VOBA-1610 file (N, C-alpha, C; in pm, whole numbers, padded with zeros to 5 digits, always signed):
BEGIN
Met+00980-03310-00064Met+00928-03235-00177Met+00901-03090-00133Tyr+00945-02997-00213Tyr+00927-02855-00182Tyr+00788-02810-00223Asp+00718-02745-00132Asp+00582-02697-00158Asp+00583-02545-00149Pro+00587-02474-00263Pro+00592-02326-00260Pro+00468-02267-00192Tyr+00492-02153-00133Tyr+00383-02081-00068Tyr+00279-02035-00169Lys+00155-02023-00126Lys+00047-01973-00211Lys+00017-01826-00180Ala+00079-01774-00074Ala+00056-01635-00034Ala+00190-01567-00009Leu+00191-01437-00026Leu+00311-01358-00004Leu+00275-01240+00085Tyr+00351-01222+00193Tyr+00334-01107+00281Tyr+00444-01008+00250Ile+00408-00883+00225Ile+00503-00776+00198Ile+00493-00674+00310His+00602-00661+00383His+00604-00570+00499His+00647-00431+00453Ile+00563-00333+00478Ile+00594-00193+00449Ile+00607-00121+00583Pro+00729-00091+00627Pro+00749-00042+00763Pro+00741+00110+00781Phe+00663+00176+00697Phe+00659+00321+00704Phe+00520+00373+00740Cys+00519+00481+00818Cys+00396+00546+00861Cys+00418+00698+00862Lys+00307+00768+00865Lys+00315+00913+00880Lys+00363+00948+01020Gln+00312+00872+01118Gln+00355+00892+01257Gln+00357+00757+01326Arg+00440+00747+01425Arg+00453+00623+01501Arg+00352+00626+01615Cys+00263+00530+01617Cys+00161+00522+01722Cys+00218+00454+01846Asp+00179+00502+01963Asp+00230+00447+02089Asp+00192+00301+02109Tyr+00077+00260+02058Tyr+00028+00124+02082Tyr+00083+00022+01982Cys+00151+00066+01879Cys+00196-00023+01773Cys+00319-00102+01815Asp+00314-00234+01797Asp+00425-00322+01830Asp+00503-00367+01705Phe+00461-00322+01589Phe+00526-00364+01465Phe+00652-00284+01439Met+00743-00342+01361Met+00865-00272+01323Met+00828-00167+01217Thr+00817-00043+01260Thr+00781+00066+01171Thr+00861+00189+01207Gln+00858+00286+01117Gln+00918+00415+01149Gln+00839+00525+01080Ala+00828+00636+01150Ala+00764+00754+01093Ala+00864+00818+01000Ile+00821+00841+00877Ile+00913+00891+00776Ile+00833+00972+00674Asn+00894+01070+00614Asn+00827+01145+00508Asn+00812+01053+00387Arg+00696+01053+00325Arg+00672+00961+00213Arg+00765+00987+00095Asp+00827+01105+00089Asp+00920+01138-00019Asp+01066+01107+00017Asp+01087+01053+00136Asp+01222+01020+00180Asp+01282+00915+00086Pro+01408+00930+00046Pro+01471+00833-00043Pro+01473+00689+00011Gln+01462+00673+00142Gln+01457+00539+00201Gln+01339+00458+00150Val+01227+00526+00121Val+01108+00456+00073Val+01136+00396-00064Arg+01190+00476-00155Arg+01221+00426-00290Arg+01322+00311-00283Thr+01425+00329-00202Thr+01528+00226-00189Thr+01468+00096-00136Tyr+01383+00107-00035Tyr+01319-00012+00024Tyr+01235-00085-00081Val+01155-00010-00156Val+01069-00070-00258Val+01153-00136-00367Glu+01257-00069-00412Glu+01344-00126-00516Glu+01409-00256-00468Glu+01452-00260-00343Glu+01513-00382-00288Glu+01410-00493-00274Leu+01288-00458-00235Leu+01182-00559-00229Leu+01154-00619-00366Ile+01148-00534-00466Ile+01123-00582-00602Ile+01233-00680-00644Leu+01358-00647-00616Leu+01468-00737-00649Leu+01456-00870-00574Asp+01419-00864-00446Asp+01400-00986-00367Asp+01288-01073-00422Ile+01178-01010-00461Ile+01064-01084-00515Ile+01102-01149-00648Arg+01170-01076-00734Arg+01213-01131-00864Arg+01310-01248-00844Arg+01402-01233-00749Arg+01498-01339-00720Arg+01425-01465-00672Ala+01333-01447-00581Ala+01257-01562-00529Ala+01176-01627-00640Ser+01124-01548-00730Ser+01048-01602-00842Ser+01137-01685-00934Arg+01254-01630-00968Arg+01349-01704-01054Arg+01392-01835-00990Glu+01403-01835-00859Glu+01443-01955-00785Glu+01324-02047-00759Glu+01210-02013-00814Glu+01087-02090-00803Glu+01044-02111-00658Lys+01064-02010-00576Lys+01023-02016-00436Lys+00883-01960-00413Leu+00826-01897-00514Leu+00695-01835-00496Leu+00581-01921-00547Gly+00608-02017-00632Gly+00502-02102-00683Gly+00395-02020-00752Ser+00274-02065-00742Ser+00160-01991-00798Ser+00092-01915-00685Leu+00126-01789-00673Leu+00067-01708-00566Leu-00082-01689-00590Glu-00157-01703-00484Glu-00300-01679-00488Glu-00337-01551-00416Thr-00251-01510-00322Thr-00282-01394-00239Thr-00154-01317-00208Val-00164-01184-00210Val-00054-01098-00166Val-00109-01011-00054Tyr-00043-01015+00060Tyr-00083-00935+00175Tyr+00018-00822+00195Phe-00031-00703+00219Phe+00053-00590+00256Phe+00026-00558+00402Gly+00130-00535+00477Gly+00113-00500+00617Gly+00233-00423+00667Gly+00238-00409+00796Gly+00352-00340+00856Gly+00306-00213+00924Gly+00352-00104+00867Gly+00309+00028+00912Gly+00176+00059+00846Thr+00180+00151+00752Thr+00062+00187+00674Thr+00100+00174+00527Pro+00079+00057+00466Pro+00124+00035+00329Pro+00078+00142+00229Ser-00043+00190+00244Ser-00092+00291+00150Ser-00017+00423+00161Tyr+00056+00442+00270Tyr+00130+00566+00291Tyr+00239+00586+00185Ile+00294+00479+00130Ile+00402+00494+00032Ile+00350+00531-00107Gly+00220+00527-00126Gly+00161+00572-00251Gly+00131+00461-00350Gln+00035+00488-00435Gln-00012+00391-00533Gln+00098+00348-00630Gly+00185+00442-00667Gly+00291+00410-00761Gly+00384+00303-00708His+00429+00318-00585His+00518+00218-00525His+00446+00085-00507Leu+00323+00088-00460Leu+00247-00036-00442Leu+00226-00108-00574Ser+00193-00033-00678Ser+00174-00092-00810Ser+00303-00157-00860Asn+00416-00091-00838Asn+00544-00148-00881Asn+00573-00280-00812Leu+00532-00292-00688Leu+00555-00417-00615Leu+00472-00532-00673Leu+00358-00500-00727Leu+00270-00605-00781Leu+00295-00634-00929Tyr+00365-00546-00996Tyr+00390-00565-01138Tyr+00500-00664-01158
//
């Protein structure tokens, strides 16, 4: 029997600067770089696909992590949750 996850982790691999101590897959990038928009758009498509395939179940929690998720801005973060 398939048991869908109750939580979703969304990795945002962007930061203002790359810290020497960080072991996560991240990159320092300008927040206006087109890569950010492309990454967010692809994530949205992946999330919608997983939802249609009933792989997400009833999510109770969404975690953002990676680099600095807030670095991409409220608009992009809101789009991911909508």
